[in-house]
C-alpha positions in Angstrom: -13.0 -10.3 -10.9 -12.7 -8.9 -7.4 -9.9 -10.1 -5.3 -11.0 -12.3 -2.4 -10.9 -10.5 0.9 -9.6 -12.1 4.0 -8.9 -10.5 7.4 -5.3 -10.0 8.4 -3.8 -12.8 10.5 -3.0 -12.4 14.1 0.4 -11.0 14.9 2.1 -10.5 18.2 2.1 -6.8 19.2 5.1 -4.8 18.0 6.6 -7.7 15.9 9.0 -6.4 13.3 7.6 -6.2 9.7 10.4 -6.6 7.3 8.1 -6.6 4.3 7.3 -2.9 4.8 10.5 -2.0 2.9 10.4 -1.4 -0.8 12.6 -3.9 -2.7 14.0 -3.5 -6.2 11.8 -5.0 -8.9 10.0 -4.4 -12.1 9.2 -0.7 -12.9 5.8 -0.2 -11.1 4.3 1.7 -14.0 4.3 -1.5 -16.0 2.6 -3.5 -13.3 -1.2 -3.9 -13.0 -2.3 -2.4 -9.7 -4.3 -4.7 -7.4 -4.8 -2.4 -4.4 -5.3 1.4 -3.8 -4.3 2.6 -0.4 -5.5 6.1 0.4 -5.3 8.4 3.4 -8.5 10.3 4.3 -8.0 13.8 5.8 -6.3 16.1 3.3 -6.2 13.3 0.7 -9.5 11.5 -0.2 -11.7 13.9 1.8 -12.2 17.5 0.9 -11.6 20.1 3.5 -15.2 20.0 4.6 -14.7 16.2 5.3 -17.0 15.2 2.4 -16.3 12.6 -0.2 -17.2 14.2 -3.6 -19.5 12.4 -6.1 -16.5 12.2 -8.5 -14.4 10.4 -5.9 -17.2 8.0 -5.0 -17.6 7.1 -8.6 -13.8 6.6 -9.0 -13.6 4.3 -6.0 -16.5 2.2 -7.3 -15.0 2.0 -10.7 -11.7 0.8 -9.2 -13.5 -1.9 -7.2 -15.5 -2.9 -10.3 -12.2 -3.4 -12.1 -11.0 -5.8 -9.4 -8.8 -3.3 -7.5 -9.3 -3.4 -3.7 -9.5 0.0 -2.0 -8.1 0.4 1.5 -8.7 3.5 3.6 -5.4 4.0 5.6 -5.8 6.7 8.2 -4.7 8.1 11.5 -8.3 8.4 12.5 -9.7 6.1 15.2 -12.4 3.6 14.3 -15.2 5.7 15.8 -14.4 8.5 13.3 -14.8 6.3 10.2 -18.5 7.1 9.7 -17.5 9.6 7.1 -16.5 6.8 4.7 -18.6 3.8 6.0 -21.1 4.3 3.1 -18.3 4.0 0.5 -16.7 0.7 1.4 -16.9 -2.2 -1.0 -16.2 -5.9 -0.8 -13.9 -6.5 2.2 -15.0 -3.3 4.1 -11.7 -3.1 5.9 -9.8 0.0 6.9 -6.5 0.6 8.6 -7.0 3.0 11.5 -4.8 4.7 14.1 -1.7 4.9 11.8 -1.6 1.2 11.5 -2.6 0.3 15.1 -5.9 -1.4 14.1 -7.5 -3.1 11.1 -11.3 -2.4 11.4 -14.3 -4.0 9.6 -16.6 -1.1 8.7 -19.5 -3.3 7.6 -21.2 -3.0 11.0 -22.0 0.6 10.4 -21.7 3.6 12.8 -20.9 2.4 16.4 -20.6 -1.2 15.4 -17.2 -1.4 13.8 -15.3 -4.7 14.5 -11.6 -4.8 15.3 -10.0 -7.4 13.1 -6.5 -6.8 14.3 -4.9 -4.6 17.0 -1.2 -3.7 17.2 -1.0 -2.1 20.6 1.4 0.4 22.2 2.6 -1.4 25.3 1.9 0.6 28.4 5.5 0.5 29.6 6.6 1.9 26.3 3.9 4.6 26.5 4.9 5.6 30.0 8.6 5.8 29.0 7.7 7.9 26.0 5.6 10.3 28.1 8.5 10.7 30.6 11.1 11.3 27.9 8.9 13.9 26.1 8.1 15.7 29.3 11.9 16.1 29.9 12.7 17.0 26.3 9.7 19.4 25.7 8.4 20.8 29.0 4.7 21.9 28.6 3.8 18.9 26.5 0.3 17.5 27.3 -1.1 14.1 26.4 -4.1 12.1 25.5 -4.6 8.3 25.3 -6.4 6.5 22.5 -7.6 3.0 23.2 -9.8 0.6 21.2 -13.0 1.9 22.7 -11.9 4.7 25.0 -10.4 8.2 24.8 -8.8 9.9 27.8 -6.8 13.0 28.2 -4.9 15.2 30.7 -6.8 18.2 32.1 -4.7 20.7 30.1 -5.0 18.9 26.8 -6.8 21.3 24.4 -10.2 20.5 22.9 -8.8 19.3 19.6 -11.0 16.4 18.8 -14.6 17.6 19.1 -15.5 14.9 21.7 -15.8 14.6 25.4 -13.0 12.4 27.0 -13.9 9.5 29.1 -11.4 10.5 31.8 -9.4 13.6 32.8 -6.2 12.5 34.6 -2.4 12.8 34.2 -1.0 10.5 31.5 0.9 8.5 34.1 -2.4 7.6 35.8 -4.2 6.9 32.5 -1.4 4.5 31.4 -0.9 2.8 34.8 -1.7 -0.9 34.9 -4.7 -0.2 37.1 -5.7 2.9 35.1 -9.1 3.4 33.4 -10.0 0.8 30.8 -6.9 -1.1 31.7 -8.3 -4.2 29.9 -8.3 -2.3 26.6 -5.1 -2.1 24.4 -3.6 1.4 23.9 -3.5 2.2 20.2 -1.6 5.4 20.4 -0.9 8.4 22.6 -1.2 12.0 21.4 1.3 14.6 22.5 0.5 18.3 22.1 2.8 21.3 22.6 1.3 24.8 22.7 4.2 26.7 21.2 6.7 24.5 19.4 6.9 24.4 15.6 5.2 21.2 14.4 8.1 19.9 12.4 10.6 20.9 15.1 8.5 19.1 17.7 8.4 16.0 15.6 12.2 15.9 15.1 12.8 16.6 18.8 10.3 13.9 19.9 11.8 11.2 17.6 15.3 11.9 19.0 14.0 11.8 22.6 11.7 8.8 22.3 14.0 6.7 20.3 12.8 3.1 19.7 10.2 3.1 22.5 7.5 4.2 20.1 7.0 5.3 16.5 6.4 9.0 16.4 4.7 10.9 13.5 2.2 13.6 12.9 -0.8 14.4 10.7 -2.1 17.7 12.1 -1.0 21.2 11.1 -0.5 22.0 14.8 2.2 20.7 17.1 0.3 17.4 17.7 2.2 14.2 17.6 1.0 10.6 17.4 2.9 7.8 19.1 2.3 4.2 18.2 4.1 0.9 18.9 7.8 0.9 17.9 7.2 -0.8 14.5 3.6 0.2 13.9 2.9 2.4 10.9 0.5 2.7 8.0 3.2 1.0 5.9 3.9 -2.0 8.1 0.2 -2.8 8.7 -0.6 -2.3 5.0 2.3 -4.7 4.2 0.8 -7.4 6.5 -2.7 -7.1 4.8 -1.2 -7.2 1.4 0.9 -10.2 2.2 -2.3 -12.0 3.3 -3.7 -11.3 -0.1 -0.6 -12.2 -2.1 -0.2 -8.6 -3.2 3.3 -7.2 -3.6 4.3 -3.6 -2.9 4.7 -3.1 -6.6 1.0 -3.8 -7.1 -0.1 -1.0 -4.7 -0.9 2.6 -5.5 -0.9 4.9 -2.5 -2.0 8.5 -1.8 -1.2 10.8 1.1 -0.5 14.4 2.3 1.2 14.4 5.7 4.3 12.9 7.5 2.3 9.9 8.8 1.9 8.9 5.1 5.7 8.9 4.2 6.5 5.3 5.0 3.4 4.1 3.1 4.3 6.2 0.1 7.9 5.0 0.1 6.8 1.4 0.4 4.1 1.4 -2.4 5.1 0.7 -6.0 3.4 3.8 -7.1 2.6 6.7 -4.8 1.1 10.2 -5.1 1.5 13.3 -3.0 -1.5 15.5 -3.0 -1.2 19.1 -4.4 -1.6 20.3 -0.8 1.0 17.8 0.6 3.8 18.4 3.2 7.2 18.8 1.6 8.4 15.5 3.1 5.5 13.7 1.4 6.3 15.3 -1.9 9.9 14.1 -1.6 8.8 10.5 -0.6 6.2 10.0 -3.3 6.9 8.8 -6.8 4.3 11.1 -8.3 2.1 14.0 -7.6 -1.6 14.8 -8.1 -3.8 17.8 -7.6 -5.1 18.9 -4.2 -7.7 17.1 -2.1 -10.3 19.8 -2.9 -9.8 19.1 -6.6 -10.3 15.4 -6.2 -6.7 14.4 -6.7 -7.3 10.7 -5.8 -10.1 10.5 -8.4 -8.0 12.1 -11.0 -5.3 9.4 -10.7 -7.8 6.5 -10.5 -9.6 7.8 -13.6 -6.3 8.0 -15.5 -5.3 4.5 -14.4 -8.6 3.1 -15.7 -8.7 5.1 -18.9 -5.2 4.3 -19.9 -5.8 0.5 -19.5 -3.1 0.1 -16.9 -5.4 -2.1 -14.7 
């Protein structure tokens, strides 16, 4: 029987989530999974951004067996059309690396924000200043619930036209554009630094003003609220359903998935995963283009572990 779906409860922005830490317990392989949490790009989606028929069938079979499926992605809500046709039951997705829980049932352009965990503007402004000092040449974009703004020199990385072209300090000012909308994350791009080196440098520079991660193969970083991550928001949603970390199976491929894979009872790095993801996961599957998520789900169902 399908687990009852409920929206996540309201939480003050940037509250600490102590439940997003794996605790000792029963070996996860012996526990019936109740929720599958999967990243999208480089994980569930093939490189052409499609969801294969095999993967669609595996997701449907998991839901039919009473296992909820959560899409947990760095994508903003407006980029979720690629999987809107494949949601079942609750229809919820975690977007923006944990910054928002979104109801996808409304369809393209009608997604409803169930929960927002914003990056406070003062934190964002401090992070921008510290990154400019630590890595000269860094350029920024600002992601809000319904708006996307960028600096004039920010490259065309996202295949969309920004709402505003201004320095980040103006975009994030209290009287800046769409000042009534929460900031979900800021994007920081450097034209020449190594992506992993940029991530390490930024984490040291920004400290506890923001959570810094990356999901792009380029030197593009994503900054969210200090305690906002895929893991912490997933932990909140699981707690609302009475689901423990041991009952979660997670999939990912990039550094923004590491916390989630570490937290989940069972986790799988894709065959194409970043080395840090391979180290964090408890298992490994084949690459996204070979339907690695479907392979694991099929095995779980076939071997009667659900």
